[in-house]
C-alpha positions in Angstrom: 0.0 0.0 0.0 1.3 3.5 -0.8 2.4 5.4 2.3 -0.5 7.6 3.5 1.2 9.3 6.4 -1.5 8.4 8.9 -1.3 8.8 12.6 -2.4 6.0 14.9 -3.5 7.6 18.1 -3.9 4.5 20.2 -1.2 1.8 20.6 0.0 0.0 23.7 3.4 -1.4 24.5 4.2 -3.5 27.6 6.8 -5.8 29.0 5.0 -8.9 30.2 6.1 -9.8 33.7 7.5 -6.3 34.3 4.7 -3.9 33.4 1.9 -3.2 35.8 -0.9 -4.9 33.8 -3.6 -4.4 36.3 -6.3 -5.2 33.8 -4.9 -8.4 32.5 -7.3 -11.3 33.2 -6.4 -15.0 32.9 -8.5 -15.6 29.8 -6.5 -13.0 27.8 -3.8 -15.6 26.9 -3.1 -14.1 23.5 -2.0 -10.8 25.2 0.2 -12.5 27.9 3.5 -11.7 26.3 5.6 -8.5 25.6 4.6 -6.1 22.8 7.2 -3.6 21.5 7.5 -1.3 18.5 9.5 -3.9 16.6 6.4 -6.1 16.6 4.2 -3.3 15.2 6.5 -1.6 12.6 5.8 -4.1 9.8 2.0 -3.6 10.2 2.4 0.2 10.2 4.2 0.1 6.9 1.4 -1.9 5.3 -1.3 0.5 6.4 0.8 3.7 5.7 1.1 4.9 9.3 4.0 7.4 9.9 3.3 8.4 13.5 1.9 6.7 16.6 0.8 7.8 20.1 1.5 5.4 22.9 -1.5 5.2 25.3 -1.1 3.9 28.8 -1.8 0.2 29.5 0.0 0.2 32.9 0.3 2.3 36.0 3.9 2.4 37.1 6.8 4.8 37.0 8.9 2.2 35.3 6.4 1.9 32.4 6.5 5.7 31.9 10.3 5.7 31.8 10.2 2.8 29.3 7.6 4.5 27.1 9.6 7.7 27.0 12.7 5.7 26.1 10.8 4.2 23.2 9.9 7.7 22.0 13.7 8.5 22.0 14.6 5.3 20.3 11.8 5.2 17.6 11.1 8.4 15.6 7.7 7.0 14.7 6.6 7.5 18.4 5.2 11.0 18.3 3.6 11.2 21.8 2.8 9.4 25.0 -0.5 9.5 26.9 0.4 8.3 30.3 -1.2 7.7 33.7 -1.1 9.4 37.1 -3.3 8.8 40.1 -5.6 11.7 39.6 -6.8 11.5 43.2 -3.4 11.6 44.7 -2.3 14.7 46.7 1.0 14.7 44.8 -0.7 14.7 41.3 1.0 18.0 40.4 4.4 16.7 41.2 3.9 13.6 39.1 2.6 15.6 36.1 5.5 18.0 36.3 7.9 15.1 36.4 6.5 13.5 33.3 6.1 16.9 31.5 9.9 17.2 31.5 9.9 14.7 28.7 9.0 16.3 25.3 6.9 13.2 24.2 4.4 13.6 27.1 1.0 14.7 25.7 -1.6 13.8 28.2 -3.1 11.5 30.8 -5.6 8.7 30.6 -8.4 8.6 33.2 -9.2 4.9 33.7 -12.7 5.2 35.0 -13.6 1.8 33.6 -11.3 0.2 36.2 -12.8 2.0 39.2 -15.5 0.3 41.3 -17.4 3.7 41.6 -19.2 4.6 38.4 -19.2 8.2 39.6 -15.4 8.3 40.0 -15.0 11.1 37.5 -17.3 13.3 39.6 -15.3 12.9 42.8 -13.8 16.1 44.0 -10.4 14.7 44.6 -10.3 13.2 41.1 -11.5 16.6 39.6 -8.7 18.3 41.4 -6.3 16.1 39.5 -8.1 16.8 36.3 -7.8 20.5 37.0 -4.0 20.0 37.2 -4.0 18.2 33.8 -6.0 21.1 32.4 -3.7 23.8 33.9 -0.7 22.2 32.1 -2.4 22.2 28.7 -2.4 18.4 28.5 -5.1 16.1 26.9 -7.3 13.8 29.0 -8.2 10.5 27.4 -11.2 8.9 29.0 -11.4 5.1 29.4 -15.1 4.9 30.0 -18.2 2.9 29.3 -21.9 4.0 28.9 -22.4 4.1 32.7 -19.6 6.7 33.0 -20.8 9.0 30.2 -23.3 11.0 32.3 -20.4 12.6 34.2 -18.5 13.8 31.0 -20.7 16.9 30.2 -20.0 18.3 33.7 -16.3 17.8 33.1 -16.5 19.5 29.7 -18.3 22.5 31.3 -16.0 22.8 34.3 -12.8 22.5 32.2 -13.7 24.2 28.9 -10.1 24.5 27.8 -9.3 20.8 28.5 -9.4 18.5 25.5 -11.3 15.4 26.4 -11.0 12.3 24.2 -13.5 9.5 24.7 -11.5 6.3 23.9 -13.1 3.5 21.9 -16.4 5.5 21.6 -17.0 4.5 25.3 -17.1 0.8 24.3 -20.6 0.6 22.9 -22.3 -2.7 23.7 -22.3 -3.8 20.0 -22.4 -7.5 20.8 -25.7 -7.3 22.7 -27.3 -4.7 20.4 -28.5 -2.8 23.4 -27.3 0.6 22.2 -30.1 2.9 23.1 -28.6 4.2 26.3 -25.2 4.5 24.8 -26.7 6.6 21.9 -28.5 8.9 24.4 -25.3 9.5 26.4 -23.1 10.0 23.4 -25.6 12.5 21.9 -25.4 14.5 25.2 -21.7 15.2 24.4 -22.3 16.9 21.1 -22.7 20.5 22.5 -19.3 20.5 24.0 -16.6 21.4 21.5 -13.8 20.2 23.7 -15.0 16.6 23.6 -13.6 14.3 20.9 -14.4 10.7 20.0 -11.8 8.1 19.2 -12.7 5.4 16.6 -10.9 2.5 18.2 -11.5 -0.8 19.8 -14.8 -1.5 18.1 -14.1 -4.9 16.8 -13.3 -6.3 20.2 -16.8 -5.0 21.4 -18.5 -6.6 18.4 -18.8 -10.2 19.7 -17.9 -13.3 17.8 -18.5 -11.9 14.3 -16.6 -8.5 14.2 -17.7 -7.6 10.6 -18.2 -4.4 8.7 -22.0 -4.8 9.0 -21.9 -5.2 12.7 -19.9 -2.0 13.5 -21.3 0.2 10.7 -24.5 1.4 12.6 -22.4 2.6 15.5 -20.0 4.5 13.2 -22.9 5.9 11.2 -24.4 7.2 14.4 -21.3 9.0 15.7 -20.6 10.4 12.2 -24.1 11.9 12.1 -23.8 13.3 15.6 -20.2 14.6 15.7 -18.9 14.7 12.1 -15.4 13.8 11.1 -14.2 17.1 12.5 -14.2 15.8 16.1 -13.0 12.2 15.6 -9.7 10.5 15.8 -8.6 7.1 14.6 -6.7 4.6 16.7 -6.0 0.9 16.2 -5.9 -0.2 19.9 -3.1 -2.6 19.0 -2.3 -5.1 20.4 -5.7 -5.5 22.1 -7.4 -5.3 18.7 -5.6 -8.6 17.8 -8.2 -10.4 20.0 -10.6 -9.8 17.1 -8.4 -9.1 14.0 -4.9 -8.3 13.0 -3.7 -4.7 12.5 -4.4 -4.5 8.8 -7.8 -6.2 9.1 -8.8 -3.8 11.9 -7.9 -0.8 9.7 -9.6 -2.2 6.6 -12.8 -3.1 8.4 -13.1 0.4 9.9 -12.4 2.0 6.4 -15.1 -0.2 4.9 -17.6 0.7 7.7 -16.9 4.4 7.3 -17.9 4.3 3.6 -16.6 6.8 1.0 -14.7 9.7 2.4 -13.6 12.9 0.7 -9.9 13.5 0.6 -10.3 16.3 3.3 -12.3 14.1 5.6 -9.8 11.2 5.2 -6.9 13.5 6.1 -8.8 14.9 9.1 -9.7 11.6 10.6 -6.4 9.8 10.0 -3.9 12.6 10.4 -4.8 16.2 11.0 -7.2 15.8 14.0 -4.6 13.7 15.7 -1.9 16.3 15.3 -4.2 19.0 16.6 -5.5 17.1 19.7 -2.1 15.7 20.7 0.0 18.6 19.5 2.2 16.4 17.4 5.2 17.6 15.4 
């Protein structure tokens, strides 16, 4: 495939046995090994990706140091979205420490992994989010439908903070029970600082992750948000639970339908550079 110069805004790297993979469950045997840029580079070449953003999949200082070292070693790594304990009293110190590295672009709030579905609304967490906003960083949101009711309040309280809803908030495609998800996604439309990331859909699609299965979800968010407020990410290597990198990309492209050249460049490159302030 001819090089397209795309930006993949959502890839994960970890060292199995060393990284703090707090989310790894026993049945995820295919992911229970190390994943590094060397594993991904051949796939990027096939799709035409020229820049990637590492998004956190672990919660340790060691992992951050390793991700930053990858950014120094591999020119294709254009940014790192890391993790801090947003509720910690020392959140400012942690953010300032990571911000010393030029690849640091933002933080991921992992609400999905918190037992309290209202975690994003907690005052101690919002203090941490305020610290992220004050530093001009981006906040990725790892959320599901039950967390979305708290996002409008965040967007209002922090109007200068760019909020990115990862994986479209993991719509329950496999069950087809999408009504509440649609309602909550639609409530985000009035807030221009909220963006959606087209990623991780095939792993939510059940045993048959086909174009036809994910197309209605993509059509809905396109109608509500438009290409102007969307990013693309592969969610590699988690996506390999459903399809390889090239198949994941091709399935999404087919589900999107025909795009103008301007829309294609916005979704797969320009929006990513704007949101994550990429070189």
